[in-house]
VMD Tcl script that draws the C-alpha trace (Angstrom):
set ca {
  {0.00 0.00 0.00}
  {2.84 2.38 0.87}
  {4.36 1.76 -2.57}
  {1.12 2.76 -4.30}
  {0.61 5.81 -2.07}
  {4.15 6.96 -2.87}
  {3.28 6.88 -6.59}
  {1.14 9.95 -5.92}
  {4.38 11.77 -5.13}
  {6.84 10.21 -7.60}
  {8.19 11.77 -10.80}
  {4.80 11.42 -12.51}
  {2.25 11.64 -9.69}
  {3.82 14.75 -8.19}
  {2.81 16.69 -11.31}
  {-0.88 16.41 -10.39}
  {-2.71 18.25 -7.62}
  {-5.13 16.77 -5.10}
  {-7.94 16.95 -7.67}
  {-6.02 15.04 -10.32}
  {-5.35 18.12 -12.42}
  {-1.99 18.61 -14.09}
  {-0.70 21.42 -11.90}
  {2.66 22.46 -10.49}
  {1.79 22.54 -6.80}
  {5.33 22.28 -5.42}
  {7.05 25.49 -4.43}
  {10.09 26.24 -6.59}
  {12.46 25.27 -3.77}
  {10.55 22.05 -3.08}
  {10.58 21.18 -6.78}
  {14.34 21.77 -6.98}
  {14.93 19.56 -3.91}
  {12.62 16.87 -5.34}
  {14.46 16.85 -8.67}
  {17.83 16.63 -6.92}
  {16.75 13.65 -4.81}
  {15.02 12.00 -7.78}
  {18.24 12.32 -9.79}
  {20.13 10.69 -6.91}
  {17.69 7.75 -7.09}
  {18.00 7.57 -10.89}
  {21.80 7.54 -10.59}
  {21.65 4.81 -7.93}
  {19.65 2.55 -10.28}
  {21.49 3.53 -13.46}
  {24.02 1.23 -15.14}
  {23.68 -1.61 -12.61}
  {24.97 -4.75 -14.36}
  {22.45 -7.57 -14.63}
  {24.25 -10.78 -15.54}
  {22.32 -13.16 -17.72}
  {24.50 -16.23 -17.15}
  {26.60 -17.73 -14.38}
  {29.84 -16.98 -16.20}
  {28.94 -13.26 -16.31}
  {29.70 -13.19 -20.02}
  {26.29 -11.82 -21.00}
  {25.19 -8.61 -19.32}
  {22.60 -5.84 -19.64}
  {22.59 -2.56 -17.73}
  {19.69 -0.90 -15.97}
  {18.28 2.51 -16.88}
  {17.56 4.49 -13.71}
  {15.38 7.02 -15.52}
  {13.19 4.33 -17.10}
  {12.47 2.85 -13.66}
  {12.52 6.10 -11.63}
  {8.85 6.23 -10.59}
  {8.85 2.61 -9.46}
  {12.17 3.03 -7.65}
  {10.90 6.08 -5.76}
  {7.79 4.10 -4.84}
  {9.83 1.05 -3.77}
  {12.01 3.13 -1.46}
  {9.12 5.21 -0.12}
  {6.80 2.21 0.23}
  {9.40 0.24 2.19}
  {9.87 3.15 4.56}
  {6.11 3.64 5.04}
  {5.61 -0.08 5.71}
  {8.49 -0.16 8.19}
  {7.25 2.86 10.11}
  {3.68 1.50 10.12}
  {5.03 -1.77 11.53}
  {6.98 0.20 14.16}
  {3.85 2.17 15.08}
  {1.86 -1.05 15.52}
  {4.68 -2.42 17.65}
  {4.54 0.67 19.87}
  {0.77 0.45 20.22}
  {1.04 -3.21 21.21}
  {3.90 -2.49 23.60}
  {1.82 0.24 25.23}
  {-1.19 -2.03 25.60}
  {0.69 -5.15 26.79}
  {-2.39 -7.33 26.38}
  {-2.31 -10.86 27.61}
  {-1.67 -13.62 25.05}
  {-4.46 -15.55 26.77}
  {-7.00 -12.90 25.77}
  {-8.15 -11.83 29.26}
  {-8.33 -8.26 27.99}
  {-9.82 -7.79 24.58}
  {-7.57 -5.70 22.42}
  {-8.75 -3.65 19.43}
  {-5.61 -4.93 17.73}
  {-5.60 -8.60 16.68}
  {-1.97 -9.14 17.69}
  {-0.11 -9.61 20.92}
  {3.12 -7.80 21.65}
  {6.07 -10.17 22.05}
  {9.43 -8.90 23.28}
  {12.24 -8.90 20.73}
  {14.44 -11.19 22.85}
  {11.75 -13.90 22.79}
  {11.43 -13.62 19.01}
  {15.22 -13.76 18.61}
  {15.50 -16.78 20.88}
  {12.94 -18.70 18.81}
  {13.91 -17.53 15.32}
  {17.51 -16.35 15.55}
  {16.44 -12.95 14.21}
  {15.12 -9.69 15.61}
  {11.66 -8.50 14.64}
  {13.19 -5.75 12.51}
  {15.33 -8.32 10.69}
  {12.26 -10.47 10.10}
  {10.47 -7.45 8.63}
  {13.23 -7.03 6.04}
  {13.45 -10.77 5.32}
  {9.71 -10.82 4.73}
  {9.97 -7.89 2.34}
  {12.81 -9.57 0.45}
  {10.96 -12.90 0.26}
  {8.18 -11.15 -1.63}
  {10.58 -10.55 -4.54}
  {12.17 -14.01 -4.87}
  {12.10 -14.66 -8.60}
  {14.03 -16.56 -11.25}
  {13.86 -15.35 -14.84}
  {14.92 -16.88 -18.12}
  {17.87 -14.84 -19.44}
  {16.13 -13.60 -22.59}
  {13.08 -12.47 -20.62}
  {15.23 -10.73 -18.01}
  {17.15 -8.88 -20.74}
  {13.87 -7.75 -22.29}
  {12.54 -6.61 -18.89}
  {15.65 -4.56 -18.09}
  {15.42 -2.78 -21.43}
  {11.68 -2.10 -21.47}
  {9.98 -2.48 -18.09}
  {9.46 0.52 -15.78}
  {10.10 -1.82 -12.81}
  {13.64 -2.71 -11.76}
  {14.62 -6.39 -11.64}
  {13.33 -7.95 -8.44}
  {16.71 -8.32 -6.76}
  {17.25 -4.57 -7.14}
  {13.78 -3.86 -5.72}
  {15.13 -5.30 -2.48}
  {18.86 -4.61 -2.44}
  {18.84 -0.97 -3.47}
  {15.97 0.32 -1.28}
  {17.37 -1.32 1.86}
  {20.84 0.01 1.03}
  {19.36 3.51 1.31}
  {17.50 2.98 4.59}
  {19.39 3.54 7.86}
  {16.92 1.32 9.77}
  {18.08 -1.65 7.70}
  {21.67 -0.88 8.65}
  {20.69 -0.74 12.32}
  {18.76 -4.01 12.11}
  {21.71 -5.87 10.60}
  {24.46 -3.81 12.27}
  {25.78 -2.43 8.98}
  {27.42 0.96 8.96}
  {26.58 3.48 6.27}
  {26.65 7.24 6.45}
  {23.22 8.86 6.15}
  {24.83 11.32 3.76}
  {25.25 8.43 1.31}
  {21.52 7.68 1.16}
  {19.15 8.59 -1.68}
  {15.46 8.89 -0.97}
  {12.90 11.32 -2.26}
  {10.51 10.77 0.65}
}
mol new
graphics top color blue
foreach p $ca { graphics top sphere $p radius 0.5 }
foreach p [lrange $ca 0 end-1] q [lrange $ca 1 end] { graphics top cylinder $p $q radius 0.2 }
display resetview
């Protein structure tokens, strides 16, 4: 859902006002900042080699401008989903309802401490969030179809729809104890 909402504010959707009319509603400074960040995203996704065989002898390169709207939505949607998950976690933590159901909660979930989840799964809840997101994009393509997709589809290859958005999100780095300077991150929203 966050991905689709973000489309309203990507390189195409941002050109329309709240009534669906083609209208420049950004201030000039906001538009300049948007274009700068969008170009950062386009550059991030531009010229990424996609190998079509195990020997890496056949390769195609991505076009960050072709996929810009979808890339902005992938990054923004991941962030919205993560922060929605975090908000739900906080609401559950605040309520601390019994797993036995003695108190009826308006939320259909029970808060479980991160150490319990880690003990049973080997992962933190934040790590499981990102694994779940990545699992959604597990795909194998035939080489000729993948080459065609990279050249013509406004969506990035599935591995990039995971690897590049998380590489730009400091919360991913915290979850997996990776270090990356915030100054290195591209994100429009």
